[in-house]
C-alpha positions as CSV (number, residue, x, y, z in Angstrom):
1,M,74.2,-247.2,16.1
2,T,74.5,-250.9,15.4
3,S,71.6,-252.3,17.4
4,T,68.3,-252.3,15.7
5,S,66.3,-253.0,18.9
6,S,67.4,-250.0,20.9
7,P,65.7,-246.5,20.8
8,Q,69.0,-245.2,19.4
9,A,68.6,-247.3,16.3
10,A,66.3,-244.6,14.8
11,I,69.2,-242.2,14.9
12,Q,71.8,-243.2,12.4
13,R,73.5,-239.8,12.0
14,I,73.5,-236.7,14.2
15,A,74.4,-233.2,12.9
16,I,75.7,-230.8,15.5
17,I,75.3,-227.3,14.3
18,G,77.9,-225.1,16.2
19,Y,81.1,-226.2,17.9
20,G,81.5,-224.1,21.0
21,S,81.6,-225.3,24.6
22,Q,78.3,-227.2,24.4
23,G,78.6,-228.3,20.8
24,R,82.0,-229.9,21.3
25,A,80.9,-231.7,24.5
26,H,77.7,-233.0,22.8
27,A,79.6,-234.1,19.7
28,L,82.4,-236.0,21.6
29,N,80.0,-237.7,24.1
30,L,77.6,-238.8,21.4
31,R,80.4,-240.2,19.3
32,D,81.8,-242.0,22.2
33,S,78.3,-243.4,22.9
34,G,78.3,-244.9,19.4
35,F,76.5,-242.4,17.3
36,E,77.7,-241.2,13.9
37,V,78.2,-237.4,14.3
38,V,79.0,-234.7,11.8
39,I,79.6,-231.0,12.5
40,G,77.8,-228.2,10.7
41,L,79.8,-224.9,10.5
42,R,80.1,-221.8,8.4
43,P,82.9,-222.5,5.8
44,G,86.1,-221.1,7.1
45,G,84.6,-220.4,10.5
46,P,86.9,-220.1,13.5
47,T,86.0,-223.5,15.1
48,E,86.3,-225.6,11.9
49,A,90.0,-226.5,12.6
50,K,89.2,-227.5,16.1
51,A,86.4,-229.8,15.0
52,Q,88.6,-231.4,12.4
53,A,91.4,-231.8,14.9
54,D,88.9,-233.7,17.1
55,G,88.4,-236.1,14.1
56,F,85.0,-234.9,12.9
57,V,83.8,-234.5,9.4
58,V,82.9,-230.8,9.0
59,Q,80.3,-229.7,6.5
60,T,78.2,-226.6,5.9
61,P,75.1,-226.5,8.1
62,A,73.0,-227.2,5.1
63,E,75.0,-230.2,4.0
64,A,75.1,-231.6,7.6
65,A,71.4,-231.2,8.0
66,R,70.6,-232.9,4.6
67,D,71.6,-236.4,5.6
68,A,71.0,-236.3,9.4
69,D,68.3,-238.2,11.3
70,L,68.7,-235.6,14.1
71,V,69.9,-232.0,13.8
72,A,71.0,-230.3,17.0
73,I,71.1,-226.5,16.8
74,L,73.7,-225.4,19.4
75,T,74.5,-222.0,18.1
76,P,73.9,-218.8,20.2
77,D,70.2,-217.9,20.6
78,M,70.2,-214.8,18.4
79,V,71.6,-216.5,15.3
80,Q,69.5,-219.6,15.4
81,K,66.6,-218.2,13.5
82,K,68.8,-217.2,10.6
83,V,70.6,-220.6,10.7
84,Y,67.3,-222.5,10.7
85,E,65.6,-220.5,7.9
86,E,68.6,-220.4,5.6
87,S,70.3,-223.8,6.2
88,I,68.4,-226.2,8.4
89,G,64.7,-225.9,7.6
90,P,65.0,-226.1,3.8
91,N,67.4,-229.1,4.0
92,M,66.3,-231.5,6.7
93,K,64.9,-234.7,5.3
94,P,61.2,-235.4,6.0
95,G,60.5,-237.0,9.4
96,A,63.8,-236.1,10.9
97,C,64.2,-234.7,14.4
98,L,65.2,-231.1,15.2
99,L,66.8,-230.6,18.7
100,F,67.4,-227.5,20.7
101,A,69.3,-227.1,24.0
102,H,67.3,-224.0,24.9
103,G,63.6,-223.4,24.0
104,L,63.7,-219.6,23.5
105,N,63.4,-219.5,19.7
106,V,60.6,-222.1,19.5
107,H,58.6,-221.0,22.6
108,F,58.5,-217.3,21.5
109,D,57.8,-218.2,17.8
110,M,61.0,-216.9,16.4
111,I,61.4,-220.3,14.8
112,T,58.4,-222.2,13.4
113,P,59.7,-225.7,12.7
114,R,58.4,-227.6,9.7
115,E,55.3,-229.6,10.6
116,D,56.8,-232.9,9.3
117,L,59.6,-232.8,11.9
118,D,59.9,-234.1,15.4
119,V,61.0,-231.2,17.6
120,V,62.6,-231.8,21.0
121,L,64.8,-230.2,23.6
122,V,67.7,-231.7,25.6
123,A,69.5,-229.4,28.0
124,P,72.4,-230.7,30.2
125,K,72.4,-228.7,33.5
126,G,76.1,-227.8,33.4
127,P,78.7,-226.1,31.2
128,G,80.1,-228.0,28.2
129,A,83.5,-228.7,29.9
130,L,81.7,-230.3,32.8
131,V,79.4,-232.3,30.5
132,R,82.5,-233.8,28.8
133,R,84.6,-234.3,31.9
134,E,81.9,-236.1,33.8
135,Y,81.2,-238.4,30.8
136,E,84.9,-239.2,30.5
137,I,85.1,-240.4,34.1
138,G,82.1,-242.6,33.7
139,R,79.5,-240.3,35.3
140,G,77.1,-237.8,33.8
141,V,75.5,-234.4,34.1
142,P,71.7,-234.3,34.8
143,C,69.6,-233.4,31.7
144,I,66.1,-232.0,31.2
145,Y,64.2,-232.8,28.0
146,A,60.9,-231.7,26.3
147,V,58.9,-232.5,23.3
148,H,57.4,-229.7,21.2
149,Q,56.3,-231.7,18.2
150,D,55.9,-235.4,17.9
151,K,55.3,-236.2,14.2
152,S,56.8,-239.7,14.4
153,G,55.3,-240.8,17.7
154,K,58.8,-241.5,18.8
155,A,60.0,-238.0,19.6
156,E,60.3,-238.6,23.4
157,Q,62.4,-241.8,22.8
158,L,64.7,-239.8,20.5
159,A,65.2,-237.1,23.1
160,L,65.9,-239.7,25.8
161,A,68.3,-241.5,23.5
162,Y,70.2,-238.2,22.9
163,A,70.2,-237.4,26.6
164,A,71.6,-240.8,27.4
165,G,74.2,-240.4,24.7
166,L,75.4,-237.3,26.6
167,G,75.7,-239.2,29.8
168,G,72.6,-237.8,31.4
169,A,71.0,-241.2,32.1
170,R,74.0,-241.9,34.5
171,A,72.8,-239.0,36.6
172,N,69.2,-237.8,36.2
173,I,66.8,-237.0,33.4
174,I,63.7,-234.9,34.0
175,K,60.9,-234.2,31.6
176,T,59.8,-230.5,31.2
177,T,58.2,-228.4,28.5
178,F,59.7,-225.8,26.1
179,K,57.7,-223.2,28.0
180,E,58.9,-224.2,31.5
181,E,62.5,-224.6,30.4
182,T,62.7,-221.3,28.6
183,E,60.9,-219.2,31.2
184,T,62.6,-220.7,34.3
185,D,66.1,-220.5,32.6
186,L,65.7,-216.9,31.8
187,F,64.3,-216.0,35.2
188,G,67.2,-217.8,37.0
189,E,69.8,-216.0,34.9
190,Q,68.2,-212.6,35.3
191,A,66.8,-212.5,38.9
192,V,69.3,-214.8,40.8
193,L,72.3,-216.3,39.0
194,C,73.7,-213.5,36.9
195,G,71.7,-210.3,37.3
196,G,70.7,-210.7,40.9
197,A,74.0,-212.0,42.1
198,S,76.2,-209.5,40.4
199,S,74.0,-206.6,41.5
200,L,74.0,-207.8,45.1
201,V,77.8,-208.1,45.1
202,Q,78.3,-204.7,43.6
203,A,75.8,-203.1,46.1
204,G,77.6,-204.8,49.0
205,F,81.0,-203.6,47.8
206,E,79.8,-200.1,47.4
207,T,78.2,-200.0,50.8
208,L,81.4,-201.0,52.6
209,V,83.7,-198.8,50.6
210,E,81.4,-195.8,51.0
211,A,81.4,-196.4,54.7
212,G,85.2,-196.1,54.7
213,Y,86.4,-199.7,54.6
214,Q,89.3,-200.7,52.4
215,P,88.2,-201.8,48.9
216,E,90.4,-205.0,49.2
217,I,88.7,-206.0,52.4
218,A,85.3,-205.3,50.9
219,Y,86.2,-207.5,47.9
220,Y,87.1,-210.4,50.1
221,E,83.9,-210.2,52.2
222,V,81.3,-209.8,49.4
223,L,82.8,-211.5,46.3
224,H,85.8,-213.7,47.1
225,E,84.1,-215.7,49.9
226,L,80.9,-216.1,47.8
227,K,82.4,-219.2,46.2
228,L,82.5,-220.9,49.6
229,I,78.7,-220.4,50.1
230,V,77.8,-221.3,46.5
231,D,79.8,-224.5,46.7
232,L,78.0,-225.5,49.9
233,F,74.6,-224.6,48.2
234,Y,75.7,-226.8,45.3
235,E,76.7,-229.7,47.4
236,G,73.8,-229.9,49.8
237,G,71.5,-226.8,49.6
238,I,70.9,-224.2,52.3
239,T,71.0,-227.0,55.0
240,R,74.6,-227.8,54.2
241,M,75.6,-224.1,54.3
242,L,74.1,-223.8,57.8
243,E,76.1,-226.8,58.9
244,F,79.4,-225.2,57.9
245,I,79.1,-221.6,58.8
246,S,79.4,-220.2,62.3
247,E,76.5,-219.6,64.7
248,T,77.2,-215.9,64.4
249,A,76.9,-216.1,60.6
250,Q,73.7,-218.1,60.9
251,Y,72.1,-215.6,63.2
252,G,73.1,-212.8,60.8
253,D,71.6,-214.8,58.0
254,F,68.3,-215.2,59.8
255,V,67.8,-211.6,60.9
256,S,69.5,-209.6,58.2
257,G,68.9,-211.6,55.0
258,P,65.2,-210.8,55.0
259,R,66.0,-207.1,55.5
260,V,67.9,-207.1,52.2
261,I,65.8,-209.5,50.2
262,D,62.4,-208.5,51.4
263,A,58.8,-208.7,50.0
264,S,59.5,-205.8,47.7
265,V,62.4,-207.7,46.1
266,K,60.2,-210.7,45.6
267,A,57.5,-208.4,44.0
268,R,60.1,-207.1,41.5
269,M,61.2,-210.7,40.8
270,K,57.6,-211.3,39.9
271,D,57.7,-208.3,37.5
272,V,60.8,-209.8,35.9
273,L,59.0,-213.1,35.5
274,T,56.0,-211.4,34.0
275,D,58.2,-209.7,31.4
276,I,59.7,-213.0,30.5
277,Q,56.3,-214.9,30.3
278,N,54.6,-212.3,28.1
279,G,57.5,-212.0,25.7
280,T,58.5,-208.5,26.6
281,F,62.1,-209.5,27.5
282,T,62.5,-211.5,24.3
283,R,61.1,-208.7,22.1
284,N,63.4,-206.2,23.7
285,W,66.4,-208.5,23.4
286,Q,65.7,-209.1,19.7
287,A,65.3,-205.4,19.1
288,E,68.6,-204.7,20.9
289,Y,70.3,-207.4,18.9
290,D,68.9,-206.1,15.6
291,A,70.0,-202.6,16.5
292,G,73.7,-203.7,16.9
293,L,73.7,-204.1,20.7
294,P,74.3,-200.5,21.7
295,N,72.8,-200.8,25.2
296,Y,74.1,-204.3,25.7
297,R,77.7,-203.1,25.1
298,K,77.1,-200.0,27.3
299,F,75.8,-202.2,30.2
300,Q,78.6,-204.7,29.7
301,Q,81.3,-202.0,29.8
302,A,79.8,-200.5,32.9
303,D,80.1,-203.8,34.7
304,K,83.7,-204.2,33.6
305,D,84.5,-200.7,34.7
306,H,83.0,-201.1,38.2
307,P,85.6,-200.5,40.9
308,I,85.3,-204.0,42.3
309,E,86.7,-205.3,39.0
310,K,90.0,-203.4,39.3
311,V,90.4,-204.4,42.9
312,G,89.6,-208.0,42.1
313,R,92.1,-208.2,39.2
314,E,94.9,-207.0,41.5
315,L,94.0,-209.4,44.3
316,R,93.5,-212.4,42.0
317,A,96.9,-211.8,40.4
318,K,98.4,-212.8,43.8
319,M,96.3,-216.0,44.1
320,V,98.6,-218.4,42.5
321,W,96.1,-221.3,42.8
322,L,93.8,-219.4,40.4
323,Q,96.2,-218.9,37.6
324,S,95.8,-222.3,35.8
325,G,92.0,-222.0,36.2
326,A,92.1,-218.5,34.8
327,A,94.0,-219.7,31.7
328,Q,91.4,-222.4,31.1
329,A,88.5,-220.0,31.5
330,K,90.2,-217.6,29.0
331,D,90.4,-220.4,26.5
332,E,86.7,-221.3,27.0
333,D,85.7,-217.6,26.6
334,A,87.6,-217.5,23.4
335,S,85.8,-220.6,22.2
336,K,82.5,-219.0,23.0
337,T,83.4,-215.9,21.0
338,R,84.4,-218.0,18.1
339,T,81.2,-220.0,18.3
340,A,79.1,-216.8,18.0
341,A,80.9,-216.1,14.7
342,A,80.6,-219.7,13.4
């Protein structure tokens, strides 16, 4: 940055390690905000050409870390420890700032940052494509931030400057802790957003089909129309949903929702949270990853083989308005896969 009076002045160069969906969005937004940005990738990695095409200097992670004032590790969780220990930790200059977008590795002691470094977290609350798109139109995605280690006395200002560079200050920036971000993020994914939602949809589909209803009708009722409800939640919470659904749907919500999601479900949610808090989930996930992901691949394949997936593919093929979106999602999925290998 050119100004010497702004908080950003302490950050002359940022190294972004990883160039997937989030890495690319961070790099582009930060550069457009006036920061000097370099990209750290494995030599010959699959995203190197993309970063170069976007006009960035691409170096090895070690080289990128060596001259950076702030290093952002935006690789997948399970490779961060190796990247830090082999390339980042030994090469960061004294007093630099180490940044994460998720606190898992630090909170559960898989990475122990050097004591001379500032260590912060900045997490935009949206996918990389949205982070970039909102920035380009003059808006921003809300960010949360945290400070784990404040060696310089300016770690919070550095985190806020980074979040502002992403566009977060145009929306909302909320302070948290590594513990809170990690544990709530994992819980949301497991109990509600991914695990809870997909299991609820599969159970609903199975219930209708087993009762003799057409699979296509069951798909529409338990999965396809879910987007309508989620969009209303997103726009204005449960109150907005209630404003837009019928009185019949509202009454069904009131009397049947608690029959499905009852006190026993909440008790099991608490069990999930306990496993997250005490490290059981992370230890099991690390062991699974180290073993070559045998159960992970089995569970993943089971979801892909569920009957609702076949029915859904056939129905979505006739929804012409989805085709352009599906092509974009396919490109983003390929980018995520390439990032994991980078």
